[in-house]
N, C-alpha and C positions, 0 to 999 in steps of 0.2 A: 504494500500500500504506500502511495506517495505521501510526502510531507503535506502537500496541499489537501489531499483527500482526508487524511487523519484530522487536520485542523477543521475542515468542513464538517466532518462527522462528529468530532468530540470537543472541539474548541481547544485542544492541545495535541502536541506530538512530541514524543521522546526522541532524543538524538543520542544514541548510545556512543560512549567513548569520544565525545566531542573534544575534550582536552585530555592529554596524557596525565598520568599521576604526578609526574615531576612538575608539570606546568600548574596543576592544581595546588600543589604544595607551595610553589613560588608565589602564586597570587594570594593564597591565604596568609602567607608570611608578610604581606604588605600591611596587614591590619594595624600593627603598632606604629607605622610610619605616618605620623600626623601631618607631615608636610605634604603628603600626597592627596589630602582630603580637604574639602571645604567645610564640612560640618559633621558632627556626631550626634546621633539621636538615641537617647535612652527610652526604650519603648514604653516602659511602665509609667513614665511621666506624662504621656499623652494618651493613655488608654489604648495603645496599639497592641498590647500583649506584654511579654517579658523577653529581654534580650536587648541587643543594640545593633546599630548599623552606622556606616559612614559613607557619605557621598564623595566620590572622587572630584577633584578639581581639574580644570584644564591646565596643561595638556594631559590627556589621559595616558597612563602607562600602557605598555604592551603586556599581555595580548588584548587588553580591554579595548583599545582603540581599533585594532584590526577586526575584532569580533563585531564591533558596532558598525564599522564601515562595510564589512563584507557581507553581513547577514541582512542588512537593510534592503539592498537591491534584490535579494532573493525573495524577500517577503513582500515587497511593495506591490507586485502584480496581484497577489491574493488580497492584500489590503484594499486595493482599488476595486476588485471584484466584490468584496464585502460591502464597501460603501455604495457601489452601484446597486447591489441587491437590496440594500436598506433605503434606497432613495436619497442618499446624501450626495450633494453636488461636489463635495471635496474629493480631489484626487491627489495622489502622492507622486512626486517627481521620481525619476529613476535613480538618482544619486543621493546619498545621505547628506552631503554638504548642501545640496539645494534645499532639502527639507529643513535642515538646521537654520539656514538663512531665513526661511519663513518663520520659524519659531523665534529667532532672535529679533526679527523685525517687529514681532508682536510683544516683545519684552520677556520672552521665555529664554533666558540666557544662562541659567545655571545648569551645569551638567548633572545628569541623573543616574549614570552607572554607580553601583554601590556594592559594598561588601557587608554581609550580614553575619553576625556572630551570636550563637546561642549556646548556653550551658544547661546543666541539669535543671529541669523545671521550667525552662523558657519555652515560649510559643509565640506565634504570630497570628493575630486575629485576621479573619477574613476581610479583605480590602481590595481596592482598585488603585492603581498608580496612574493618576490623571495629570495633575500638576499645572494645567492651564487650558486655554482654548484649543490649542493645536495638539492633538493626541494621535499618535500612531497606534493602530488597534491591535498590534501584536508585540510581545516582548519575549525576552530570552532569560532563563536562569540556568546556572550550572552549579551542580553540587561539587564542592571542593574537598570534602572529607568523608571518611567512613568510620571514624572512631567514636560512634555514638549509637544509641538505640532510641527508638521513637523517632520523632521529628519527621514524619511523613509530609510530603508536599500534597496539599489537599485543595480541591476546587469545588465550588457549588455552581449550579446552573439553574437559573430561575426562568421557567417558561411561562407564558401568559396563562392565567387561570389554572395553574398546576403548582403542586408543592415542589420545593427545591430538590434537585438531584445532586447527591454528593459523589465526588470522584476522588479516589486516592491514586496518585501518580507514582509508580515505583521508580526510584532513581538509585543508581550506584555512583560512586566517586567518579567524576569525569563526565557523567552524563549531563546533557542539556535537556531542557524542555522549553519549547516554544508554545505560547498560550495567549489566549485573548485577554486583552487588558480590561475591557469593559463590556462590550456587546458584540454579538456576531449574528449573522443571518442563519435561519434554519427553515428548510422547506417543509411545509405541511400540506394537508389535503386541500387547503384553501389558499395556497400560495406561500410566499415567504413571510416569516415573522421574525421579530427581534427577540433574542434571549440575552439575559443579563448574567454575567459571570463575576465571581470573586475568587480570590486565592489566599492561601495562608499556610501555616506550618503547625502541625500538631505538637503536643508537649514533648520535650526532650526528656527521656527517662534516665539517660546517663551519657557522659562524654561531652564532646564539643562538636558543634555543627557549623561549618562555614559555607556560605553561598555567595556566588557572584551574580548580580542582577544587571542585565543589559536592557535599559529602557531607551527607546530611540528618539523620543521627544525630550526637549529640555524643559526646565521648570521656570515659572514666573518668579520674579524677584519679590 
């Protein structure tokens, strides 16, 4: 099954072995280097869950910059198909720097790639990473560690007039997952309708969990 078909069917697609183990370790090891980041968020202070994360600042280090630049053009055609199906006039340009120029012109100038760190008892509440008017409808997360238990990546899908559908996404160290940021189209017996998605992380039972998040739109000031 192709990446596009999985995303159309489920709202997510797993990318096995997207980063080698050594690269995962190298990215996770960046977390203490405060000079690489623009801000640190303690999740419990904001009701987001427990744990913490840091947003990178520009210029983005490797391989974060390459992942963002290389995956955007692969996902942009599907993003345009989704917008067309949902009746949105917004279309995404083929190159990521063109899309970022659109974000920056609207005041969305803060980079959004981030590293997340969870310890025992930590979790991430269901949420959506929006950040401003200009939202690319797909994002990428990569699991950087395997020395933990619990901590499953979870999603919920809310269809009109139906109860939410839970989804647990199995990931191993180095696996990536592409998933819907906010909404996606779904075809039903009466045509296409909009479904709403949220994502989060279940409680860590033991160990440490590190994740790299690649969001393609920047954030408003």
